[in-house]
N, C-alpha and C positions, 0 to 999 in steps of 0.2 A: 135726182133719184129720191125716192120717198124715205122718210126717216122711220126707223124701226126702234121699238122699245125693248131693252134688255133688262130683265128684273134682277136687281142686286140682292133681293130678299133681306133688305135692311130696314128696320124700323128705328127705334131710339136705342143706341148702344154707345159704349165708351163715353159716358158723360164726363169723365175726368179729363178727357183730351181737350186741349186748347188748339187754336189755329196753328200755332208753331209746331205742335206735334204732328198735325196733318201735313204741313209743309215738309217736315222732316222725312216723312214716308215718300213724298214725291221726289225730293232730292236724293234719297237713298236709291230709288229705282233708277234715276238718271245716272248716278255714279256707277251703279252696277252695270248698266248698259254700256257706259263708257269703258269699263273694265273688260267686259265680255266681248265687245265688238272691236276693241282697239281703235276707236274713233277719237276725235279731238275732245278736249276738255268741255265739260258742260258749261252753259252760261246761265247766269241769274241776273236779270236786268229789270230796272224800273222802266215801265213804258207809259207812265202817267201817274197821277195822284192815286195812291193806294191800289195801283194796278201793276202787276208783275208778270214776268215771263220766266219760266224755268224750262230749259231745253237741253236735250242731249242730241247727238248726231249719229245715233245708231240705226237700228233696223226698223224702228217704228212700232208703236203700240197697235195691237189688233183687238178685235172684240172678244177673242178667246181669253185675253189676259184679265178680263173682269170676273172670270170664274174663280171660285175658291179652290185652289189646287197647288200642291207643292211644285215648284219650278225645278224640273229635273236638271236643266242646264246649270242653274245656280247651285243645286245640291252637289253636283259633280265638280264644281270649281274648288281648287285647293285652298285658296285664300283670296282676300281682297274684295270678296263679294259680301254685301251687307244683308239683303233680304233673300229669303229662300222659301217662304211658306205660303205666299199667295194671299195673305190677309191684309198686308199693309195698305194696298191701293184702295180696297173697299172701305177700310176703316177711315182712311183719309177723306174719301169722298163723302162719307156719312158725316164726318166732323165738319167739313166745309159747308155742307148743306145746313147742318144745325146752327152753325155760327154765322150764317148769312153771307158766305163767300161764294160768289159766282165763279163757276169753273167751265172753261172751254178747253178741250183737248184736241190737238190736231196731229196727224201723222200722214204718211203717204197712203195709209190704208183707210183714211176717212176722218170724220170729225165726231166728237163725243161731247155731250153735255148732260146735265142732270135734270130729272123731272120726277116729281112725286105724283104717283097715280095709283089707281086700284090694280090689284093683282088680276091677271087674266083669269076670267071665269069665277072670280071670288069677289063679289060685290061687297063693299064695306071694309075690305082689308086693303089699306094703303101702304105701299112700300116705295122705296127709292129705286128709280130705273135710270139706266143710261139711254139717252136718246142718241141713236147711232145713224149717222149719214155716211154711207159707204163711198160717196164721191171722193176719188183720190185727190190728195193735195200734192203739189209739186214741191217736195221738201225732203230733207234727210232727217231721220230721228223723230223725236216726239217733243211737242211743245205744250206746256200747261200754261194757260192764261188765267190768272187769279185776280178777280176784282173784289176789293173790300179788305185787302191785307195792308196793314200799316207797316211803316219802315221798322218800327220796334218789333213787330211780330216776325218780320222776315229776318231781322238781325238775331233775334232769339233762336229762330230755327237754324240759322247758319252756325250759331255758336255751338250747336250740338254735334258738329262735324269736325273731326281733326283737320280735314282739308282746308277749313276756313278759319282755323285758330292758329295763332302764332306759337305753336308748341315746338320746342327744341328736342329733336331725337338724339338721345345719347348713345344708344346702341340698338342694333336690330338682330334678332335671333329667328330661328325657324318657328318659334311659337308666338312672336310678337315683338313689340318695341318697348324700350325703356325711354320715357320722356322726362325732361327736367320738370321738377315740381313747380307748380304755379305759386305765386305769392300767397294766395288764399287757401292753398292745400293741394292735395293730389286729385287726379281725375282718372277714371278708367273708361277707355273706349273699347268697344268690341267691333272689329272690322271697320274702324274709323268713325264709329258713331258713339256719342256719349252714352254711357251706361250708368255711371254712379259717381257721386262725389265721395272722396276719401280724405277728409280734412287732416288726418294724422299719418298719411302715407309719406314715405321718404321720397318717392318718385310718383310720376303719373305713368300710365301704361296704355298701350294699344294692343289688345289681344287679337291676333289675326288667324291663328290656327285653332279652330273650335273643336272640342270633343263632342261626341254624340249627346252626352248629358247636357252640355251647354246649349246645343241646338234645340233640344226639347224644352228647356227652361225658357229660351228666348222666343219660342213660338208666339207667346202672347205677352211675356214679361219684357216689355221694351222700355219701360220707364222705371227708375229706381231699382235697377237690377241688384239682387242681393249678393253679398260678398261670396257666399258659398258657390255661386255660379262661376266665378272667375278666379278664386283664390289659388287653386292648383295650377292653373296656367301661369299666373304671375310668378309663382315659385319656380316653375320651369324656365320662365324668361330670365329670372335673376340668376339661376344656376348656370345658364349658358352665356350670360353677359360677360364680355371681356374688356369693355372700354374702361380706360383708366379712371375717368370721372365717376363711373358707377362703382367700381371697386373701392376707390378712395372714400366715397361717401358711406359705403357699407362699413368700412374700417373705422371711419370717424364715429359712426353710430355706436359701434362696439366699444371704442375707447371712451366715449362720452357717457356711457351708462353710469348712473349714480350722480352725475352732475347736471343732467338735463332730461327733459321728457323724452322717453324712448319712442321712436316711430313704430307704427303697427307691424311693419314687416319683421321687425326684430322679435315680435311675439311668436312668430313661427319658428320652431326649433330648427327646421331645415335651413332657414335663412340665417339664423344666428350662427349655426354650425358653418355655413358657407362663409360668412363674414370672418369668423375666427380663423378659418383655413386660409382665406385670402390675406389676413393680417400676418399669419405665420410665414406665408410665402414671401412677404415683403419686408419683414422686420424681424429682429432678434427678440423673441418673446418666450415666456414660459406661462402656461395656463395652470392656474391653481384654483381650488374651491375656497370658499370663505373659511371652512373648517381647517383646511390644510395651511392656510395663511397663518392661523393662530397656533396650530399644533406643531408646525415645523419652521419656526422662525429662523433657525440656523441655516436651513436649506435656502430659504427665501433670501437671507442675507448674503449667502454665497452667490446666489443667482444674480442679485443686484450688483455685487462686486464684479461679476463676470459680464456686466453691462447688458444683462437681459431685462427686457421690459416685463414686469409682472402684471398679468391680466387676470382678473377674477372671472371665473365661469361658474355656472350653476352645476349641480350634480347631473341633471339630465343632459346638459351640454357636454360635460366631460364624458358621459357614457356614449353619447353620439360620436364624439371624436375618437374614442377608443374603438367603437364599432367600425368607423370609417377606416382606421388603420388595419384592423383585422380583416376587413373586406378587400384589402389591396389598394385602398385610396391613400391620400396624403397622411403620413404619420407625423403629427404635430408633437411639440415638446410639452409633455405633462410633467407633474412633479416627479413621478417615478422615473421618467426618461432622463430628467436632469440629474437625479441622484446617480443613475447608472453612468451618465456622461462624466459626472464629477469624480466618481470613484475610478473610472477608467483613465482619468487624466493624471492620476498620480503614478509616478515611477521613481523609485528610490535608487540612488547610487550611494550606498552606505560608505562612510569613512570611519576607519578604525582610529581610536585615540592615539595609537603609536604613529599614525601618519600625519598628525596635526603638527603645525609649527609650534615653536616654544610659546609664542604669545597666545595662540589658540588653546594650547593645552593648559595654560595657566588659568584661562577663563573656564574651560570645561571641567577642570579639577575642582571647581567650587560648586559643582552641581548639588552635591549632597548638603553642603552648607546652606545653599539657597533654599532647598526644599525643607531643611530643618527649621527655617524661619516660620514656616506655616504648618509645622508638625508633620511633614511628609518625608523626613530624612530617613537615613538607614536605621536610626534608633526607634523609628515608628514601629509599633507592634506588628503591622502588616508588611513591614519591609519597604525598602526604597523602591520608587518607581523606576522602571526601565526607561532610560533616555538614550536615544541613538541620534547620530548625525548623518546627514545626507547632502551630497552636492546639489541634488535636484529634489523637488517635491512634485509640482504639477507641470506637465508638459505644455499645457495650453496657456499657462500664466506664470510669471516669475515673481509675483508679489506675495505668494503664500509663504509665511515665515515659519510656521510650525503646525503640527497636527497630532491629535491623539488618534492612533489607529487601533481600533478594538480588535481587528483581525490578527495583528501581531502582538497585541497587548503591550504597546510601547509608545512613548512620546517620541516623535521624529521632528528634529529641528534642523533647519537649513544651516549649512556650515557657515555661511557668511554672517550669521548672527553672532558668531564668536569674536567678531571684530570689536565688540564693545561689551563689557560686563553688564551694563544697563540693558542693552538690547537683548542679550542672551537671557538675563534674569527675568525680564518682563515676558518674553515669549514662553519661557519655561513655566512660570507660575500660571500664565493664562491656560496653557495646555494641561497643567496639573489639575486645575479646577475642572476641566472636562473629564480628565481621567478618573478622578476620585468621586465625582458625582454622577457621571453619565448624562449630564444635562447639556443643553445646547446654548449657543450664544443667545443673548437677549431674553432668556427666560428669568423668571424671578429667582429660582433656586440658584442659577449660575451667578446672577448678580449678588445674591446673598453670600455665596462662597467667596467671590472676589472681594466683597466688602470686608469679610472676615480676614482675608489675607492681608488687606491693607492695615487692619488693626494690629494683626500679629507682627508684621514687619515694622510698623511704627513703634510698637511697644518694645520690640527687641532693640531697635536702633536707639531709643531713648534710654533704655537700661544700660547700654554700652557707653 
């Protein structure tokens, strides 16, 4: 049967494309046909020096497929399909022709090769044509024979596909997959095809569910795809990831802030918020801002004594965590939450002095004498401090010895401190420093008051 020419309307385009980029388009089409037709895996084989065969086993290429047109079947596919826009094959053929690679294509619908010739009825205008021989071939699928392709070029092309790379899938979601980061950094694949290097990503990703905006950007932008194209989808992938390894690495990144370079995903507040929430779900933590760390050292000290891990967050992160709780999501422990927990953990069971044993009463009766050592006894012009005893202080812990409670305007000391005059006196003076100054543990003012108490008691003892 005679060969007919089909004008591709291509002159010199895509000068930046190398042979590997053209091979990528051929492999993409083969993988798509495998996906859509449900046939066996594609084959890529060397059939001689610099001579390769790329073949799928689907329905076979037809002359109509050389037109520039969106593929409705591929557009309707939910996921797993790479090409959809009808431009890849023509671009690949133009690149092969420019780079000196001979191409022969065979399917059961005929054979196709390339020929540069004048456009019909337009002398002097030369474009690339497909030479089409419609003689059927006894075969399944489509085979591309490429002559003039080196092993290095083929390896480079194959490296652009997830299917041919040794990538470890850590988790799969409806939006795509989280992959283990490579030694040289992260990679982003879109529908299994390499899109971009991300040297400072925590993971690599394969985005399989594309938004309409992504599809538009990818129409021609198939090399060095910008981060704005896939950033939102990666965030959604991470939000739905449940694999332990993924969650643990996110938590490690949060806990490592300040000690090492932070990965780029943590710069997205949605992902830092997600990581903080995952940390809260797996560990006993309290989230505080840098300002709160310095302005509420007593609260932080109590939290640490309660065996809570103190994690510093930014103000925007705290705001996001608050909004999360207000919206019905996970309510994590912030400074205010811990203060409420702490206050609710106190329950007093007061003991009257007349109910004390003789030994306990002997110690308690020296209360005013002890306070007088630091100028806070009954003779003090503002009067003696109110000191009360309780069997219990905190329900959640039993190592709290005393507290200044501003709500009842009294120092409350646990009864068992009366077992020793030294124990009782030390707790009483500590809480007296809180009561008279209104300051917190570990503040400069509180330390100054305690230092003054030490001087007063030492002076009194020496005088006696």
